[in-house]
C-alpha positions in Angstrom: -45.0 136.7 43.5 -45.6 137.6 39.8 -47.9 134.9 38.2 -48.7 134.3 34.6 -51.5 131.9 33.6 -51.5 130.6 30.0 -54.7 128.6 30.2 -58.3 129.6 31.3 -58.7 126.8 33.8 -55.4 127.8 35.5 -56.6 131.4 35.7 -59.8 130.2 37.5 -57.7 128.2 40.0 -55.8 131.4 40.8 -59.1 133.2 41.3 -60.5 130.6 43.7 -57.4 130.9 45.8 -57.8 134.7 45.9 -54.6 135.4 44.0 -55.7 137.4 41.0 -53.9 140.4 42.3 -50.6 138.5 41.7 -51.4 137.9 38.0 -49.4 140.0 35.6 -50.5 138.4 32.3 -52.8 135.7 30.9 -53.7 134.0 27.7 -56.3 135.5 25.3 -59.0 133.0 26.3 -58.9 133.6 30.0 -62.2 135.5 30.7 -63.1 134.8 34.3 -63.1 136.7 36.5 -63.7 139.6 34.2 -60.9 141.7 35.7 -58.3 139.5 34.1 -59.2 140.9 30.7 -57.5 144.1 31.8 -54.2 142.3 32.1 -51.7 141.9 29.2 -53.0 139.2 26.8 -50.2 136.9 25.7 -51.9 135.1 22.8 -54.2 132.1 22.4 -53.4 129.2 24.8 -52.0 127.1 21.9 -49.8 129.9 20.6 -48.4 132.0 23.5 -46.1 134.9 22.7 -43.1 133.7 24.8 -41.1 137.0 24.2 -43.9 139.0 25.7 -44.3 136.5 28.5 -40.6 136.6 29.4 -40.7 140.4 29.3 -43.2 140.4 32.1 -40.6 138.7 34.4 -42.8 136.1 36.0 -41.8 134.3 39.1 -44.0 131.4 38.1 -45.9 130.5 35.0 -49.0 128.3 35.3 -48.9 126.0 32.2 -51.2 123.2 31.1 -51.5 120.1 28.9 -55.3 120.1 28.9 -55.6 120.6 25.2 -53.5 118.8 22.5 -50.9 121.2 21.1 -50.0 122.9 24.4 -46.8 120.9 24.6 -44.9 123.5 22.6 -45.6 126.1 25.3 -43.9 123.8 27.9 -40.9 123.2 25.6 -40.5 127.0 25.2 -40.7 127.6 28.9 -38.1 124.9 29.5 -35.8 126.3 26.8 -35.9 129.7 28.4 -35.5 128.4 32.0 -38.7 130.1 33.1 -40.1 128.7 36.3 -43.4 126.9 35.7 -45.9 124.4 36.9 -47.8 122.1 34.5 -51.5 121.2 35.3 -53.2 118.4 33.4 -56.3 117.3 35.4 -58.6 114.8 33.8 -60.7 114.0 36.9 -62.5 115.9 39.6 -60.1 114.6 42.2 -57.1 115.8 40.2 -58.7 119.3 40.1 -58.7 119.3 43.9 -55.0 118.3 43.8 -54.3 121.2 41.4 -55.8 123.6 43.9 -53.5 122.3 46.7 -50.5 122.3 44.4 -51.0 125.9 43.4 -51.8 126.9 47.0 -48.5 125.3 48.2 -46.5 127.1 45.4 -48.0 130.4 46.3 -48.0 130.3 50.1 -51.7 129.9 50.6 -51.7 126.2 51.5 -54.4 126.5 54.2 -56.9 128.3 52.0 -56.3 125.8 49.2 -56.8 122.9 51.6 -60.1 124.4 52.8 -61.4 125.1 49.3 -60.4 121.6 48.1 -62.3 120.0 51.0 -65.4 122.0 50.3 -65.2 121.2 46.6 -64.9 117.4 47.2 -67.7 117.5 49.8 -70.0 119.0 47.1 -68.9 116.3 44.6 -69.9 113.7 47.2 -73.2 115.4 47.9 -74.1 115.3 44.3 -73.0 111.7 43.9 -75.1 110.7 46.9 -78.2 112.0 45.2 -77.3 110.3 41.9 -77.0 107.0 43.7 -80.7 107.1 44.6 -81.9 107.6 41.1 -83.5 104.6 39.3 -83.1 106.0 35.8 -79.9 107.6 34.4 -80.3 108.8 30.9 -77.4 108.7 28.4 -75.7 111.9 27.3 -73.8 112.5 24.2 -71.3 115.4 24.7 -70.1 117.0 21.5 -66.8 118.7 22.1 -65.9 119.2 18.5 -68.0 118.7 15.4 -65.6 117.9 12.5 -64.0 115.5 13.1 -66.3 114.5 16.0 -64.6 114.5 19.5 -66.4 113.5 22.6 -65.2 112.7 26.2 -64.4 109.1 27.1 -64.2 107.3 30.4 -61.1 109.0 31.8 -62.5 112.5 31.6 -64.2 114.8 34.1 -67.4 114.9 31.9 -68.0 111.2 32.6 -67.9 112.1 36.3 -70.0 115.2 35.9 -72.6 113.2 34.0 -72.6 110.5 36.7 -73.0 112.9 39.7 -75.7 114.7 37.8 -77.7 111.5 37.4 -76.7 110.6 33.9 -74.3 108.5 31.9 -71.7 109.6 29.4 -72.6 107.9 26.1 -68.9 107.0 25.5 -67.9 106.1 29.0 -67.0 102.6 27.7 -64.0 104.0 25.8 -60.8 104.2 27.9 -59.7 107.6 26.7 -59.9 111.1 27.9 -61.0 112.4 24.5 -62.5 110.1 21.8 -62.4 110.8 18.1 -65.4 109.1 16.6 -68.0 109.6 13.8 -71.7 110.4 13.5 -72.7 106.9 12.6 -71.3 105.7 16.0 -73.3 108.4 17.8 -76.5 107.4 15.9 -76.0 103.7 16.7 -75.7 104.5 20.5 -78.9 106.7 20.3 -78.5 109.0 23.3 -81.3 110.3 25.4 -79.7 113.8 25.6 -77.3 115.7 23.4 -75.1 118.4 24.9 -73.1 120.6 22.5 -70.2 122.4 24.1 -67.5 123.0 21.5 -64.1 123.8 23.1 -63.0 127.4 22.5 -66.1 128.3 20.5 -68.3 131.1 21.6 -71.7 130.0 23.1 -73.7 132.0 20.6 -71.9 130.5 17.6 -72.9 126.9 18.3 -75.9 126.2 16.2 -77.9 123.0 16.9 -79.3 123.3 13.3 -76.0 122.1 12.0 -76.2 118.9 14.0 -79.9 118.4 13.0 -78.9 118.3 9.4 -76.8 115.2 9.8 -78.0 111.8 8.6 -80.6 110.1 10.8 -80.4 113.0 13.4 -84.2 113.2 13.3 -84.5 109.6 14.4 -82.5 110.0 17.6 -84.3 109.7 20.9 -82.7 113.0 22.1 -84.0 114.9 19.1 -87.5 113.3 19.2 -87.8 114.3 22.8 -86.4 117.8 22.2 -83.5 117.1 24.6 -80.8 118.8 22.6 -79.0 121.7 24.4 -76.1 124.1 23.9 -74.1 124.2 27.1 -71.6 126.7 28.3 -68.0 125.8 27.3 -66.7 127.5 30.4 -68.8 125.3 32.7 -68.0 122.0 31.1 -64.8 122.1 29.1 -62.3 123.5 31.6 -60.7 121.5 34.4 -61.4 123.9 37.3 -63.9 124.0 40.2 -66.4 125.8 38.0 -67.3 122.3 36.7 -69.4 122.0 39.9 -71.5 124.9 38.7 -71.9 123.0 35.4 -72.7 119.7 37.2 -75.5 121.3 39.3 -77.0 123.0 36.2 -76.9 119.6 34.4 -78.4 117.8 37.4 -81.3 120.2 37.6 -81.9 119.8 33.9 -82.0 116.0 34.1 -83.6 115.6 37.5 -85.0 119.0 38.7 -86.9 117.7 41.8 -84.2 115.4 43.1 -81.5 118.1 43.0 -83.6 121.2 43.8 -82.2 121.4 47.4 -78.5 121.2 46.4 -76.4 124.3 46.9 -72.9 125.1 45.6 -70.1 125.5 48.2 -69.5 129.0 49.5 -66.4 129.7 47.5 -68.4 129.1 44.3 -71.5 131.0 45.5 -74.9 129.5 45.9 
C-alpha cells in the first residue's frame, strides 16, 4: 500500500505502527522520524501540491483537520477522487482511536490495538499520580502570539496539563483553540508560562518578546522565573508523542512525584 501523509502528526502515527516503508510522500513539516525527510516533499500542510501528490499514485492519503485552513486539502482530494482518511483528534482518547483506525486501514490492526492499549495505560498512570497532588499550578500555553491563541477545554493540552499535575489556564473556555488577548492572560495571572508556537522553529521563539508586553513583569510566572519555551513537536501535534511531552512537563512541575514514571516501550523510556 502506497501511503502519503500530509500532516506531521499523521506521519508520526504511521511511524508508531511501523509503516514508514509504505510512505511515498509527505508534507514539508513532517520531520519525525528523520528518514521521512528523504521522501518527496509535497508542500506545507496548509498548501499541498495536489498535482505532485496525485502523480505519486497513492493508495491512501492521510489527511487532517487539526489546523484551520486544511479544509482545502480535503476538498481537493475529494474533487480528484483520491482515497483518503481524515484525522481530527482533539483529545488523548481520540489519538488512540486514530491509531486503531489507521491500523485497520493498513492491515496492522493487532499492532495498532497493542500500541493504543499501552498508550492509554500510560495516560492513566500519569493521571493516577496527578490525583495524589495537593497543589496543581496554572499553566498558560501560548500557541500563537499575535493574535494570541491558547488551548481551551476541548484540547489535548488541557488533558496533558492535568495528567502532568497542572491546570490549563483557559480550561474554562469550551473551545479547542481560544483567541484571546494579553489583558485576559494578565488578569488570570498564571503560575507557569509555556511558549510553543505552532509551526515555528524552537530556536526562533524568544521569551524576550513576551516579557516586553504590558504588565508581564508583574505575573507570578515571570516573578518566579517559570517561563519556558517548549518543543512544538511534543505539545502541538495530536500523536502519541504527546506522552513524551506530558512526562517532560510533569517532571518540570513535580520532579519527585513523577521521577519513577517511564514511557511505554513503543515510545522508548
